LODRENKE-342008 format. One line per 2 residues: number of its first residue (from 0); their letters; for each residue x, y, z of C-alpha. Coordinates in steps of 0.5 Angstrom, whole numbers, plus 500, padded with zeros to 3 digits. Each point is the difference from the previous one (the first is absolute). Example, Ala and Ser with C-alpha at 12.3 -4.5 7.8 and 13.67 -1.06 7.14 Angstrom:
2
0	as	525/491/516 ~ 502/507/498
***
This chain:
85
0	xx	861/339/330 ~ 499/507/500
2	xx	503/505/495 ~ 502/507/502
4	xx	494/503/497 ~ 495/496/504
6	xx	503/501/506 ~ 500/508/499
8	xx	493/499/498 ~ 498/497/506
10	xx	504/504/504 ~ 497/507/497
12	xx	493/497/501 ~ 501/499/507
14	xx	503/507/501 ~ 494/503/496
16	xx	495/496/505 ~ 504/503/506
18	xx	499/507/497 ~ 493/499/498
20	xx	499/498/508 ~ 503/506/503
22	xx	497/505/495 ~ 493/497/503
24	xx	502/500/507 ~ 502/507/500
26	xx	493/502/498 ~ 497/497/506
28	xx	496/505/504 ~ 500/499/507
30	xx	493/504/501 ~ 495/496/496
32	xx	494/498/503 ~ 494/496/498
34	xx	493/504/499 ~ 497/496/506
36	xx	506/502/505 ~ 500/507/497
38	xx	493/501/502 ~ 500/497/506
40	xx	506/504/503 ~ 499/507/497
42	xx	500/506/504 ~ 505/503/505
44	xx	498/496/506 ~ 503/494/497
46	xx	507/502/497 ~ 503/495/505
48	xx	496/494/497 ~ 501/502/493
50	xx	507/500/501 ~ 500/493/503
52	xx	496/498/494 ~ 505/502/495
54	xx	505/497/504 ~ 497/493/500
56	xx	498/501/493 ~ 508/501/498
58	xx	502/494/505 ~ 495/496/496
60	xx	503/502/494 ~ 507/499/501
62	xx	500/493/502 ~ 498/497/493
64	xx	505/504/497 ~ 505/497/505
66	xx	498/493/499 ~ 501/501/492
68	xx	507/504/501 ~ 502/494/504
70	xx	498/494/496 ~ 503/504/494
72	xx	507/501/503 ~ 499/492/502
74	xx	499/498/493 ~ 505/505/498
76	xx	505/497/504 ~ 499/493/498
78	xx	500/502/493 ~ 507/502/502
80	xx	502/494/503 ~ 498/496/494
82	xx	504/504/496 ~ 506/500/504
84	x	500/492/500
***
């Protein structure tokens, strides 16, 4: 079976992973654009289009992060259920 030190090590690794993920998510910039998008949308007349492109980029980047978080939570919940049995 598991000893207390092994359980503490695994829980501290999980906590460290969560902290690292949170730190990376805090630094996400919502105004990022690729070079082609910036060149196509530069100018004062295209501000609404540029905002729409920025919103689309942010939307596309959120989906993979949500999937990773959901899968991670499901794995964590399965681990906790096995541990309780």
